[in-house]
Structure formats: C-alpha cells, structure tokens
Backbone bond lengths (Angstrom), bond angles and torsions (degrees), N, CA, C in turn:
res aa  C-N    CA-C-N  psi(-1)  N-CA   C-N-CA  omega(-1)  CA-C   N-CA-C  phi
1 X - - - 1.464 - - 1.524 109.55 -
2 X 1.337 115.21 136.94 1.454 118.64 -179.93 1.508 110.31 -72.06
3 X 1.305 116.23 137.76 1.454 122.08 178.57 1.514 109.26 -93.64
4 X 1.357 118.17 164.10 1.464 120.02 175.88 1.515 112.17 -54.25
5 X 1.344 114.74 -33.90 1.473 118.53 -178.40 1.528 111.21 -67.59
6 X 1.361 116.63 -45.46 1.470 118.86 -179.06 1.512 110.82 -69.91
7 X 1.349 118.36 -35.27 1.455 120.45 176.09 1.519 110.77 -62.91
8 X 1.329 116.47 -40.48 1.459 121.01 178.63 1.524 110.91 -63.97
9 X 1.340 115.78 -39.99 1.467 119.33 178.98 1.526 111.06 -66.26
10 X 1.358 115.93 -40.32 1.468 119.45 179.36 1.525 110.82 -64.12
11 X 1.359 115.08 -42.04 1.455 118.96 179.11 1.531 110.35 -63.08
12 X 1.314 116.39 -42.00 1.464 120.54 179.72 1.528 110.84 -61.65
13 X 1.348 115.58 -39.74 1.473 119.61 179.87 1.525 110.60 -64.84
14 X 1.375 115.22 -41.94 1.460 118.70 179.14 1.522 111.25 -64.43
15 X 1.311 116.61 -41.59 1.462 121.41 179.23 1.519 110.41 -62.57
16 X 1.341 115.66 -42.03 1.466 120.03 179.68 1.520 110.85 -62.93
17 X 1.342 116.07 -41.17 1.466 119.74 -179.88 1.517 110.97 -65.15
18 X 1.348 115.86 -45.04 1.464 119.39 179.35 1.523 110.74 -63.78
19 X 1.338 115.92 -40.27 1.460 119.98 179.15 1.519 111.17 -60.76
20 X 1.329 116.42 -41.16 1.474 120.38 179.56 1.518 111.20 -63.09
21 X 1.342 115.72 -42.69 1.464 119.54 178.89 1.517 110.83 -64.08
22 X 1.345 116.44 -44.03 1.458 120.19 179.62 1.515 111.68 -64.37
23 X 1.337 115.49 -38.22 1.467 119.35 178.74 1.513 110.31 -62.01
24 X 1.339 115.75 -44.77 1.468 118.33 178.10 1.535 110.60 -62.76
25 X 1.328 115.98 -41.16 1.465 119.30 -179.16 1.518 110.86 -61.66
26 X 1.344 116.60 -41.06 1.455 119.92 178.93 1.519 111.21 -66.03
27 X 1.333 116.00 -40.41 1.459 120.16 179.58 1.513 111.26 -65.56
28 X 1.327 116.39 -29.84 1.461 120.56 -174.71 1.517 112.74 -107.76
29 X 1.338 117.47 8.10 1.455 119.79 -171.57 1.521 112.24 -59.44
30 X 1.340 116.60 -40.31 1.457 118.47 171.29 1.517 105.09 -86.58
31 X 1.333 116.13 119.68 1.451 119.63 -173.86 1.516 111.16 -49.45
32 X 1.326 116.69 128.83 1.450 120.75 -179.63 1.519 109.63 -63.34
33 X 1.360 116.24 139.53 1.459 118.30 174.32 1.521 109.18 -54.93
34 X 1.322 116.37 139.33 1.464 119.21 -173.60 1.511 109.32 -136.82
35 X 1.319 116.16 128.81 1.464 120.65 -179.68 1.520 109.49 -128.51
36 X 1.327 115.57 155.38 1.455 122.04 176.11 1.525 107.84 -118.22
37 X 1.330 116.17 128.15 1.457 123.08 -177.75 1.520 108.83 -120.35
38 X 1.346 117.35 136.22 1.465 119.21 176.48 1.520 110.07 -153.70
39 X 1.345 115.89 158.37 1.463 119.44 -176.20 1.520 110.51 -155.87
40 X 1.337 114.45 162.52 1.458 122.45 173.79 1.517 107.81 -138.36
41 X 1.330 116.46 147.62 1.457 120.24 -179.30 1.519 110.83 -143.42
42 X 1.342 115.51 158.14 1.460 120.77 177.61 1.514 112.17 68.71
43 X 1.337 115.84 -138.34 1.466 120.78 -177.66 1.523 112.34 -58.74
44 X 1.329 117.35 -34.74 1.469 120.06 -177.64 1.527 112.07 -67.13
45 X 1.328 116.45 -21.03 1.460 120.50 177.70 1.527 111.64 -101.84
46 X 1.330 116.70 7.02 1.458 119.90 -175.91 1.513 111.83 70.06
47 X 1.330 116.69 28.66 1.453 122.49 -174.51 1.513 110.06 94.92
48 X 1.325 117.06 138.85 1.459 119.73 -176.51 1.517 111.48 75.28
49 X 1.334 117.03 -147.69 1.468 120.99 -177.84 1.523 110.97 -143.60
50 X 1.334 114.26 160.09 1.466 122.25 170.30 1.526 106.82 -131.51
51 X 1.318 116.64 133.22 1.469 122.75 -179.36 1.525 108.93 -127.67
52 X 1.333 116.28 139.32 1.466 120.18 -179.64 1.521 111.47 -138.66
53 X 1.316 114.12 147.10 1.472 121.15 171.73 1.517 108.72 -139.32
54 X 1.345 116.26 127.41 1.464 121.87 164.45 1.510 106.92 -95.77
55 X 1.330 116.43 121.22 1.459 120.34 -179.15 1.518 109.76 -95.51
56 X 1.334 116.54 117.84 1.462 122.71 178.13 1.525 108.84 -109.79
57 X 1.328 115.76 132.65 1.466 119.51 179.89 1.523 107.87 -160.57
58 X 1.336 115.96 176.13 1.460 120.34 177.09 1.523 109.19 -67.94
59 X 1.340 117.96 150.96 1.465 121.26 -173.56 1.523 115.24 -62.54
60 X 1.334 118.15 -12.30 1.469 119.58 -178.83 1.526 112.64 -88.87
61 X 1.320 118.02 4.52 1.462 121.46 -178.28 1.525 110.10 -97.32
62 X 1.311 116.71 99.54 1.460 121.80 -178.16 1.528 110.59 -85.62
63 X 1.335 115.88 150.70 1.457 119.87 -178.80 1.515 112.34 -125.59
64 X 1.339 115.69 159.54 1.459 120.50 174.74 1.520 109.53 -148.68
65 X 1.319 115.82 154.25 1.455 123.02 -177.56 1.527 108.44 -104.11
66 X 1.327 116.03 124.73 1.461 120.81 -171.50 1.524 110.46 -129.53
67 X 1.334 116.55 133.18 1.461 121.97 170.81 1.519 107.56 -90.47
68 X 1.331 116.41 125.37 1.462 122.04 -178.66 1.525 108.54 -119.43
69 X 1.328 116.79 126.60 1.462 121.11 177.21 1.534 108.35 -125.68
70 X 1.339 116.37 90.90 1.461 119.66 -175.36 1.530 112.51 -67.51
71 X 1.324 115.38 163.48 1.467 120.45 176.64 1.524 110.34 -59.50
72 X 1.320 116.51 -41.36 1.459 123.07 179.96 1.527 109.06 -124.12
73 X 1.316 116.81 141.01 1.453 120.12 175.98 1.518 112.32 99.05
74 X 1.333 114.82 -173.61 1.455 121.72 -175.59 1.525 111.88 -82.68
75 X 1.317 115.37 143.64 1.461 120.39 171.34 1.521 108.65 -72.79
76 X 1.340 116.57 152.82 1.461 119.94 177.87 1.518 111.01 -147.39
77 X 1.320 113.91 152.21 1.465 122.47 173.04 1.521 106.81 -98.67
78 X 1.326 117.26 120.24 1.458 120.35 -174.67 1.517 113.08 -122.57
79 X 1.331 115.28 142.31 1.460 120.87 171.93 1.523 106.53 -97.83
80 X 1.322 115.89 113.64 1.461 122.80 -179.46 1.525 109.08 -103.23
81 X 1.324 116.72 140.56 1.462 120.56 -179.17 1.513 110.11 -141.17
82 X 1.314 115.23 152.56 1.459 121.50 178.93 1.525 109.09 -76.55
83 X 1.349 116.37 115.63 1.457 123.10 -179.92 1.523 107.88 -130.12
84 X 1.329 117.17 117.83 1.460 122.33 -179.90 1.530 110.91 53.13
85 X 1.319 115.36 47.10 1.460 124.13 175.55 1.524 112.85 66.84
86 X 1.332 116.82 15.79 1.459 120.99 175.01 1.520 109.06 -130.83
87 X 1.332 116.41 141.44 1.451 119.64 176.51 1.531 108.94 -81.23
88 X 1.341 116.25 126.20 1.464 120.85 -175.92 1.526 110.20 -129.96
89 X 1.327 115.11 149.68 1.455 121.80 176.01 1.524 108.49 -79.09
90 X 1.339 117.44 120.56 1.466 121.18 -175.61 1.525 112.87 -116.79
91 X 1.350 117.09 -9.72 1.463 121.39 177.21 1.518 107.61 -163.32
92 X 1.340 116.57 148.33 1.448 118.00 179.06 1.513 112.79 -170.98
93 X 1.329 115.15 166.34 1.458 122.01 175.86 1.528 107.12 -145.07
94 X 1.335 116.80 139.00 1.463 118.27 -177.64 1.520 112.16 -103.42
95 X 1.313 116.22 178.82 1.465 121.55 -172.34 1.524 113.22 -69.70
96 X 1.337 119.17 -14.10 1.462 121.48 175.99 1.530 112.13 -90.96
97 X 1.353 117.15 -6.42 1.456 121.18 -179.43 1.512 114.84 98.53
98 X 1.331 118.09 3.77 1.466 120.45 174.65 1.524 109.05 -76.67
99 X 1.329 116.96 124.04 1.462 122.23 177.72 1.518 109.52 -114.56
100 X 1.334 116.01 150.34 1.461 121.25 -178.69 1.520 108.90 -149.06
101 X 1.336 116.35 132.40 1.461 122.45 177.62 1.524 108.39 -133.99
102 X 1.328 116.98 157.62 1.454 120.20 -176.66 1.516 112.83 -130.03
103 X 1.342 115.41 165.37 1.465 122.57 177.46 1.526 108.94 -148.46
104 X 1.303 115.87 148.90 1.464 122.36 -179.96 1.527 111.40 -67.70
105 X 1.318 116.34 141.43 1.467 121.83 172.43 1.524 108.04 -83.65
106 X 1.323 115.59 71.46 1.458 121.38 -171.76 1.509 115.63 -70.48
107 X 1.340 117.63 -9.96 1.463 120.03 179.24 1.525 112.02 -81.76
108 X 1.318 117.26 -1.76 1.462 121.78 174.59 1.524 109.45 -104.67
109 X 1.320 118.29 146.54 1.464 119.96 174.36 1.529 109.85 -59.48
110 X 1.305 115.61 152.08 1.464 121.18 -177.64 1.536 111.56 -54.05
111 X 1.323 116.81 -38.96 1.467 119.99 -177.34 1.528 111.94 -63.66
112 X 1.328 117.73 -25.55 1.460 120.88 -179.60 1.518 112.76 -88.34
113 X 1.325 117.16 -27.63 1.471 118.79 -178.63 1.522 112.27 -95.33
114 X 1.331 117.79 -23.34 1.464 120.36 179.20 1.518 110.51 -94.02
115 X 1.311 115.54 62.17 1.461 121.46 178.58 1.530 108.25 -113.38
116 X 1.334 117.75 154.31 1.467 119.82 -179.92 1.528 111.51 -61.31
117 X 1.312 115.85 139.97 1.458 120.94 177.15 1.524 109.65 -95.12
118 X 1.319 115.65 135.51 1.466 119.36 174.91 1.522 110.43 -71.54
119 X 1.326 116.71 -30.58 1.461 121.72 177.36 1.528 107.88 -104.04
120 X 1.312 116.44 113.84 1.456 121.62 -176.21 1.528 110.64 -89.16
121 X 1.337 115.46 150.59 1.476 122.48 174.93 1.526 111.02 48.94
122 X 1.345 115.50 51.82 1.466 120.43 -174.03 1.525 112.65 -58.59
123 X 1.330 118.14 -45.90 1.452 119.28 -176.55 1.523 111.36 -62.60
124 X 1.321 117.42 -44.35 1.460 120.65 178.12 1.529 110.57 -62.97
125 X 1.308 116.71 -37.77 1.464 121.28 179.92 1.520 111.13 -65.46
126 X 1.344 116.23 -43.02 1.468 120.46 178.28 1.522 110.47 -64.59
127 X 1.339 117.55 -48.07 1.455 120.72 -175.83 1.528 112.12 -65.32
128 X 1.319 117.50 -34.92 1.461 120.84 -178.62 1.524 112.86 -79.22
129 X 1.331 117.10 -18.08 1.469 119.49 -171.80 1.521 115.28 -123.33
130 X 1.334 118.96 1.16 1.471 121.56 -177.41 1.517 109.85 -126.83
131 X 1.332 116.21 133.51 1.461 118.87 -179.25 1.519 112.89 -91.70
132 X 1.364 117.65 -16.66 1.457 120.15 -179.15 1.516 110.25 -157.00
133 X 1.327 116.12 179.50 1.469 121.18 -177.12 1.524 111.04 -62.11
134 X 1.330 117.44 -42.14 1.462 119.84 -179.42 1.521 111.72 -58.59
135 X 1.329 117.07 -43.85 1.462 119.36 179.06 1.521 110.82 -66.12
136 X 1.335 117.19 -37.46 1.463 119.85 178.65 1.524 110.69 -63.70
137 X 1.331 116.82 -45.94 1.466 120.55 -178.51 1.522 112.09 -69.08
138 X 1.325 116.91 -21.87 1.465 119.99 177.02 1.528 111.03 -67.37
139 X 1.342 116.18 -18.69 1.467 120.65 177.81 1.530 110.26 -95.18
140 X 1.302 117.24 43.95 1.461 120.01 -176.76 1.523 111.42 -61.99
141 X 1.324 117.75 -24.91 1.460 120.06 176.19 1.529 110.86 -65.49
142 X 1.333 117.26 -29.67 1.459 119.46 175.55 1.519 110.46 -67.72
143 X 1.324 116.31 -44.37 1.468 119.88 177.96 1.535 110.21 -60.47
144 X 1.338 116.38 -44.54 1.466 120.77 -177.65 1.520 111.94 -64.10
145 X 1.331 116.74 -22.59 1.459 119.99 179.75 1.511 114.13 -88.33
146 X 1.343 116.13 4.87 1.462 119.96 -179.34 1.521 111.09 -100.80
147 X 1.320 116.31 159.06 1.465 121.76 174.15 1.531 109.05 -65.50
148 X 1.336 118.32 160.04 1.467 121.35 -179.11 1.522 113.30 -53.53
149 X 1.342 115.70 132.66 1.467 121.95 -176.60 1.525 108.09 -170.62
150 X 1.320 116.97 165.78 1.471 122.83 175.11 1.527 108.61 -116.46
151 X 1.340 116.90 142.87 1.456 121.30 176.57 1.521 110.15 -132.61
152 X 1.340 115.83 153.81 1.452 121.97 167.58 1.517 107.77 -132.96
153 X 1.341 115.90 139.79 1.454 121.93 -176.63 1.525 110.33 -130.30
154 X 1.351 115.72 157.47 1.458 119.99 175.26 1.514 109.83 -152.75
155 X 1.332 115.40 155.76 1.456 122.63 168.53 1.523 106.68 -141.16
156 X 1.311 118.56 -159.37 1.461 119.73 -177.83 1.514 113.31 -76.26
157 X 1.350 117.29 -10.97 1.467 120.20 -173.60 1.520 115.03 -116.58
158 X 1.329 118.50 -27.56 1.470 119.73 -174.06 1.511 110.92 -156.51
159 X 1.342 114.66 167.42 1.450 121.96 172.49 1.532 108.44 -128.53
160 X 1.321 115.76 162.46 1.468 120.55 -178.97 1.514 109.53 -157.03
161 X 1.333 116.04 153.46 1.463 119.10 165.91 1.522 109.06 -120.49
162 X 1.326 114.58 152.20 1.464 122.05 179.89 1.517 108.27 -130.18
163 X 1.320 116.22 126.96 1.464 121.88 174.05 1.525 108.36 -103.52
164 X 1.318 116.54 125.79 1.462 121.42 174.68 1.524 107.54 -108.22
165 X 1.324 115.84 119.11 1.451 120.64 -178.50 1.511 112.19 -102.90
166 X 1.317 116.04 -176.32 1.457 121.37 177.89 1.522 109.67 -66.60
167 X 1.319 115.73 150.19 1.458 120.56 175.93 1.517 114.50 70.21
168 X 1.333 118.12 21.66 1.454 120.55 177.07 1.515 115.20 77.65
169 X 1.314 117.58 12.95 1.472 120.14 178.20 1.535 109.50 -79.04
170 X 1.330 116.17 139.13 1.456 121.52 -174.65 1.525 110.27 -136.87
171 X 1.328 116.44 141.96 1.466 122.49 172.88 1.525 107.57 -136.88
172 X 1.324 117.28 148.37 1.457 119.63 178.83 1.510 111.29 -150.70
173 X 1.327 115.16 159.01 1.458 123.25 175.29 1.517 107.26 -137.36
174 X 1.313 117.48 145.30 1.454 121.50 177.94 1.517 109.48 -139.66
175 X 1.335 116.12 153.64 1.459 120.08 179.33 1.519 109.82 -152.75
176 X 1.328 115.25 145.47 1.457 122.14 173.66 1.526 111.02 -105.66
177 X 1.340 116.56 -3.65 1.457 122.57 178.71 1.525 109.20 -143.10
178 X 1.329 116.43 119.88 1.460 118.17 176.24 1.512 112.61 116.72
179 X 1.319 115.91 -159.94 1.460 121.57 -173.52 1.525 110.87 -126.44
180 X 1.330 114.70 157.96 1.458 122.76 173.89 1.524 108.48 -135.50
181 X 1.317 116.45 152.58 1.464 121.06 176.52 1.517 109.49 -148.46
182 X 1.319 116.05 149.73 1.468 120.49 178.52 1.518 108.96 -156.28
183 X 1.332 115.71 151.69 1.463 120.76 173.41 1.530 108.17 -129.69
184 X 1.325 118.54 -120.33 1.466 119.84 -168.63 1.519 115.31 -119.77
185 X 1.334 116.65 19.34 1.453 119.45 173.76 1.529 108.67 -134.90
186 X 1.323 115.67 158.75 1.463 120.92 -177.57 1.523 110.18 -73.08
187 X 1.333 115.81 131.70 1.461 120.11 -179.33 1.526 112.38 -116.11
188 X 1.316 117.73 -6.28 1.464 119.98 177.68 1.530 109.93 -79.52
189 X 1.343 117.77 147.71 1.466 119.92 175.24 1.524 111.89 -60.28
190 X 1.331 116.55 -29.21 1.464 119.70 -177.88 1.530 112.08 -68.54
191 X 1.333 117.22 -42.79 1.464 120.10 -174.87 1.521 113.64 -108.74
192 X 1.338 117.60 -6.88 1.462 120.28 178.18 1.521 114.27 -50.99
193 X 1.343 119.03 -40.03 1.468 119.37 179.41 1.526 113.96 -62.31
194 X 1.339 118.13 -14.41 1.463 120.07 178.71 1.525 112.61 -75.00
195 X 1.333 117.38 -19.51 1.469 119.68 -177.88 1.524 110.06 -59.32
196 X 1.341 116.23 115.59 1.457 120.22 175.00 1.525 110.46 -79.05
197 X 1.335 115.07 -36.86 1.454 120.16 177.95 1.520 108.14 -159.73
198 X 1.325 116.13 124.64 1.461 120.77 176.67 1.524 107.69 -89.87
199 X 1.303 116.87 113.38 1.453 121.14 -178.13 1.518 112.04 -65.59
200 X 1.330 117.69 146.47 1.469 120.00 -179.94 1.521 112.80 -60.37
201 X 1.340 117.72 -33.52 1.466 119.76 179.08 1.519 110.93 -67.79
202 X 1.326 116.82 -45.05 1.463 120.44 179.88 1.519 111.00 -59.42
203 X 1.322 116.78 -44.43 1.471 120.82 -179.38 1.528 110.78 -67.12
204 X 1.332 116.59 -43.93 1.468 120.36 -177.86 1.528 110.84 -65.01
205 X 1.329 117.25 -42.07 1.457 120.17 -179.25 1.526 111.18 -68.45
206 X 1.333 117.39 -37.95 1.464 119.91 177.46 1.522 110.41 -63.85
207 X 1.319 117.03 -46.55 1.461 119.96 -179.45 1.527 111.34 -63.92
208 X 1.325 117.51 -38.17 1.459 119.86 -178.14 1.535 111.87 -70.19
209 X 1.330 117.45 -44.14 1.461 117.91 -179.71 1.524 110.30 -68.40
210 X 1.330 118.14 -33.98 1.467 120.27 175.28 1.530 110.77 -65.06
211 X 1.322 115.94 -37.96 1.458 120.18 177.46 1.535 110.89 -63.65
212 X 1.316 116.81 -44.28 1.454 120.56 179.52 1.525 111.44 -64.80
213 X 1.327 116.82 -40.51 1.465 120.76 179.53 1.524 111.70 -68.25
214 X 1.333 116.38 -31.65 1.469 120.21 179.24 1.524 112.18 -77.66
215 X 1.331 117.22 -11.82 1.462 121.03 -173.28 1.510 115.35 -82.63
216 X 1.336 117.90 -8.75 1.457 120.05 177.39 1.527 109.68 -151.53
217 X 1.335 115.64 164.10 1.464 120.13 -174.13 1.521 113.24 -95.11
218 X 1.338 117.06 -29.28 1.452 121.01 -179.61 1.519 110.19 -129.42
219 X 1.347 114.70 150.28 1.460 120.06 -175.09 1.522 110.77 -133.04
220 X 1.320 114.33 153.17 1.453 122.38 171.94 1.525 108.31 -118.19
221 X 1.318 116.29 169.79 1.460 119.19 176.64 1.525 110.13 -64.63
222 X 1.330 116.21 -29.59 1.473 120.18 175.91 1.525 111.21 -65.96
223 X 1.352 117.25 -37.82 1.467 120.25 176.12 1.517 110.58 -61.79
224 X 1.333 116.32 -43.25 1.460 119.80 -178.48 1.527 111.55 -66.39
225 X 1.324 116.21 -34.53 1.464 118.28 176.01 1.532 110.00 -65.86
226 X 1.324 116.46 -40.55 1.470 120.35 177.69 1.528 110.45 -62.16
227 X 1.335 117.66 -43.01 1.463 120.48 177.91 1.529 109.93 -60.38
228 X 1.324 115.94 -38.55 1.457 119.83 -179.39 1.505 114.03 -66.13
229 X 1.315 117.33 -18.41 1.471 121.69 178.38 1.525 112.92 -96.00
230 X 1.333 117.81 5.43 1.457 121.98 -175.90 1.535 111.01 -66.31
231 X 1.335 116.55 128.18 1.472 121.61 -178.10 1.530 110.93 -124.57
232 X 1.305 116.86 30.82 1.464 120.72 -170.91 1.521 114.50 -73.10
233 X 1.339 118.82 -13.87 1.471 120.24 -175.72 1.516 113.85 -115.67
234 X 1.324 116.53 27.65 1.454 119.38 173.42 1.516 113.80 87.24
235 X 1.345 116.55 178.40 1.463 121.37 -171.60 1.521 115.38 -67.03
236 X 1.336 118.49 -26.84 1.462 120.74 -174.79 1.523 114.37 -110.03
237 X 1.321 118.28 -13.94 1.460 120.45 -174.41 1.530 114.41 -118.55
238 X 1.321 117.37 1.95 1.458 120.52 -179.44 1.526 111.04 -82.58
239 X 1.326 115.81 164.59 1.462 119.97 174.09 1.525 109.04 -62.70
240 X 1.346 117.33 -43.59 1.461 120.87 170.76 1.521 107.07 -99.42
241 X 1.326 116.30 109.78 1.456 121.88 -175.42 1.530 110.69 -97.82
242 X 1.317 115.89 133.28 1.460 120.38 176.50 1.521 111.58 -102.90
243 X 1.341 117.95 -14.50 1.453 122.12 177.88 1.519 112.65 82.00
244 X 1.321 116.42 132.56 1.465 120.73 -177.55 1.524 112.73 -83.93
245 X 1.340 117.69 -14.01 1.468 121.98 176.41 1.528 107.84 -135.88
246 X 1.332 117.43 164.48 1.472 119.50 -179.97 1.524 113.59 -59.66
247 X 1.338 118.42 -25.37 1.457 121.34 -178.16 1.528 113.49 -99.81
248 X 1.318 117.17 -1.83 1.466 120.50 -178.26 1.527 111.26 -67.93
249 X 1.336 115.55 150.47 1.457 120.13 172.23 1.524 108.85 -59.04
250 X 1.316 115.52 139.54 1.457 120.56 176.75 1.525 108.74 -144.07
251 X 1.315 116.51 169.61 1.454 119.97 179.87 1.528 108.80 -72.10
252 X 1.336 114.80 118.67 1.457 121.53 -176.87 1.525 112.73 -101.17
253 X 1.342 116.55 -23.98 1.467 118.60 -177.40 1.519 110.03 -164.62
254 X 1.343 114.63 163.12 1.467 120.88 172.67 1.523 108.51 -133.48
255 X 1.339 116.03 138.72 1.460 122.46 179.82 1.516 107.63 -124.31
256 X 1.335 116.78 117.61 1.466 122.88 -176.30 1.523 109.96 -124.64
257 X 1.337 116.04 133.66 1.459 120.72 -179.15 1.521 109.60 -134.84
258 X 1.332 115.91 130.29 1.464 122.77 175.61 1.526 107.63 -117.05
259 X 1.353 116.60 118.99 1.461 121.10 -173.78 1.519 110.85 -123.53
260 X 1.333 116.13 127.62 1.454 122.34 176.33 1.524 109.10 -134.25
261 X 1.323 116.08 145.48 1.457 120.86 -177.42 1.524 111.03 -61.05
262 X 1.331 115.34 132.36 1.454 120.63 176.22 1.505 115.37 77.41
263 X 1.343 118.90 5.18 1.456 122.14 -179.52 1.528 110.41 -125.63
264 X 1.335 117.86 150.47 1.468 119.82 176.55 1.529 110.71 -59.50
265 X 1.301 116.19 142.70 1.465 121.03 178.90 1.533 110.12 -68.64
266 X 1.307 115.00 128.69 1.474 121.12 178.46 1.526 108.12 -88.55
267 X 1.327 116.70 123.78 1.465 120.72 -175.23 1.516 110.97 -128.92
268 X 1.343 115.12 126.45 1.461 122.39 176.29 1.525 107.98 -121.19
269 X 1.315 116.47 122.49 1.461 121.62 176.84 1.518 108.54 -124.10
270 X 1.333 116.26 131.08 1.464 122.03 176.55 1.521 108.16 -124.14
271 X 1.321 116.76 136.95 1.467 121.16 -178.04 1.522 109.39 -125.91
272 X 1.359 115.29 133.65 1.464 121.62 -176.39 1.527 111.15 -123.38
273 X 1.359 117.32 29.92 1.464 119.88 178.13 1.520 110.45 -51.73
274 X 1.326 115.20 -48.29 1.467 121.76 173.78 1.525 106.48 -108.43
275 X 1.344 118.17 103.70 1.467 120.19 -176.82 1.525 113.50 -56.86
276 X 1.337 116.83 -24.35 1.457 120.22 -179.95 1.529 112.13 -83.60
277 X 1.340 116.56 -17.04 1.459 120.56 -179.15 1.534 110.17 -136.48
278 X 1.325 117.96 62.46 1.466 119.78 178.74 1.533 110.07 -67.88
279 X 1.321 116.19 153.78 1.465 118.96 174.07 1.528 109.10 -128.01
280 X 1.322 115.54 157.67 1.457 119.99 -179.38 1.526 109.89 -139.37
281 X 1.320 114.31 156.05 1.466 122.53 178.80 1.521 106.62 -135.47
282 X 1.316 116.78 122.64 1.463 121.23 178.29 1.520 107.93 -133.51
283 X 1.338 115.58 120.58 1.456 118.74 -174.22 1.525 109.96 -158.73
284 X 1.329 116.10 140.77 1.457 121.54 166.81 1.523 106.50 -84.13
285 X 1.324 116.56 123.23 1.458 120.64 -171.87 1.531 110.26 -86.64
286 X 1.330 115.48 83.19 1.462 121.41 -178.54 1.533 110.29 -89.22
287 X 1.335 116.86 -178.78 1.461 120.53 -176.60 1.526 111.47 -61.68
288 X 1.328 117.27 -37.25 1.456 120.24 178.22 1.528 111.14 -59.62
289 X 1.331 116.10 -38.63 1.465 119.77 178.86 1.523 110.54 -62.16
290 X 1.330 117.25 -49.09 1.459 120.57 -174.61 1.526 112.62 -68.08
291 X 1.324 117.51 -27.19 1.461 120.44 -175.26 1.519 113.24 -99.91
292 X 1.332 117.54 15.16 1.471 119.91 -178.53 1.519 112.86 -72.31
293 X 1.325 117.96 -16.49 1.462 121.81 176.46 1.528 108.80 -127.04
294 X 1.331 118.40 154.08 1.467 120.60 -179.96 1.526 111.53 -76.01
295 X 1.315 116.07 162.91 1.464 120.61 175.93 1.528 109.98 -61.35
296 X 1.335 114.36 148.09 1.451 119.09 -178.86 1.511 113.67 79.47
297 X 1.360 116.69 21.71 1.463 119.16 -179.19 1.520 110.71 -139.48
298 X 1.317 116.36 170.79 1.455 122.84 178.22 1.524 108.77 -145.46
299 X 1.334 115.69 157.41 1.456 120.52 -175.28 1.520 109.56 -146.44
300 X 1.319 117.77 127.33 1.456 121.96 175.01 1.530 109.07 -77.60
301 X 1.335 115.84 123.79 1.468 121.29 -178.44 1.520 112.67 -98.94
302 X 1.327 117.07 -27.94 1.451 120.75 179.32 1.536 109.04 -160.06
303 X 1.333 119.13 147.22 1.462 124.45 -2.90 1.515 110.68 -73.03
304 X 1.301 117.03 149.01 1.448 120.98 178.31 1.520 109.20 -76.32
305 X 1.329 118.05 142.21 1.479 119.98 179.95 1.526 110.20 -67.23
306 X 1.327 116.75 155.23 1.464 119.88 177.55 1.527 110.80 -57.77
307 X 1.321 116.90 150.95 1.456 121.31 -176.85 1.519 112.66 -59.12
308 X 1.338 117.36 -29.89 1.466 119.95 -176.65 1.517 112.89 -96.76
309 X 1.367 117.41 10.09 1.461 119.12 -174.56 1.520 112.62 -68.28
310 X 1.345 117.26 -22.14 1.462 119.72 -178.38 1.535 111.93 -87.96
311 X 1.333 117.09 -6.43 1.445 119.55 -179.44 1.525 110.82 -73.06
312 X 1.358 117.55 141.24 1.466 119.84 179.40 1.523 111.56 -67.15
C-alpha cells in the first residue's frame, strides 16, 4: 500500500515532469528560427562546389544584401537580417570564394543557445580572414568561443559543416566528394546527446533534403534552387516553408553559391520578405564586382530603394 510519503514523492515527480514540459514550451513558444543547409562537392557538383541555405524566420525579419570591403582582409558579400532587434550576418561569400552560412541550434532551449559569445561577429571574422575552408577550420578556437549554432562552409575544393554546442564543444565534418546536409539539431555522435528536443520540422527537412540529394549523382545550381522550392511536407515542415499562421516562421530568403577554381563565384540570392514583391540577385563575382567600392566601405546592393526615395 502506498504511504503518504510515497504518494507525495510521486506527485512531486509528476509536477517536475509537467514543469519541465511547460518550461520547454515557454522557451520554444515563438517558433525557433529554422534553416536548411546543403552542399555538393567534387564530381557531384560537376567540379568545384555548390552551397545552399534556405533561411527561415518570423515574417518581421527583413534582410538585405551588402558588399563589405574592410580596411584589412578579404571583401565579402553578406546577407544581413534583423535577428532579435539586431542586424546580423547570416550568410556570405568572400572574394576568394569561401562561403559560409548558419542555422539556429533549435534543439537546445533558448536559454542555452542565447548566451553571450566570447568571439563576436564570427561569420564576418571568418570571411574577412580566411581564404578557404581549411583556413576557416584552423580557427576552431573561434568557433568554440561562439554561442551554440550550426554552420556550413564551402570553397572551390570542399565543403564542411560545423556544430557548435554548449560549453564550447565543437564537431565538424568535411568532404571533397559528395554531399552534406544540416538543419537545426545536432547530427554528430559527439554532440547528438546535447539535443534536448529535435523539432519535427528540423527532422522532416533534414530527411527530405537528404532524400533529394540521394536521388541523383550530379547537381547544378539550378537543381539546388529547385530543391530550395520543395514544399512536399506542408507549410511548417517543408524545405520551403510558407507558415501555417501569419506569425509562423517561413522561408524568407535563399543563398546559393557555385564555386570553381579559377572562375568567378556564381551567386544567386532570392528574398521573400514581402511574398508579393520578392527580389533576386544573380551575379558572377568577378574582380570588377569586388573593387566597385573602396576599402573601408560597404554598399547595400539589394533591395534597391524606390526610385522616388531620394525626393524631398
């Protein structure tokens, strides 16, 4: 027969379990930003690499494409977006062909991923100071000093993803032949145990992009754009998300980079901040592109302001 003491302990256990679930629900009540990252390298890319990111976020997060040419280091083309009331670099490619994109570590509670980073503006720092994936990965101490997040990188020879976990733990994979994919939960054996909860959208998008990548042997940038438009799993779980409510996270932009040795980097950017007025940027990033502004300056390339915006 249960005693008052054991009944009290059972009740306490139930309360603790419910509290944990409610705590997670509160931490996740605003849908976590969710992105899908994928790449191909070597023969699968027809030589060189192709890198893609679908950026999913709440509809109030506007983005812009900016050319940055620092006083020191490499120039880069960056996609900046409003995140938590601050404009942040979420995707970019530099003048040597190194590309880098990021995704939220959504499998961690907000309190664990929204911690101060010892290394500030990591993506900008990598793009301005690294000529290729190997040089970027050599700065693993920079990654370890950042808050939890996922990254994917590419150059003309290889692609890689990097998982940054809590407490400065880091895992990465790289390949010069084949494909890689990542979403918003840890997939490495090293950091997989950190997943507090793998969201259904993150799992569905990872499985779908892996399925698409497994369906053919070679890819073009056009194939990757088609994959980015895939809506096979509904408004909240597809690679291209439309959102089931007006406030739901949806696909806000796509960043595509095709890199081959000795050739200008091919870059396609599509933005869907306003679904009725999407804008796109398609350009081979040649020397003329990188030198259009002087060192120590930056220039917004898209969206372009309205023609009458300068009128008094």
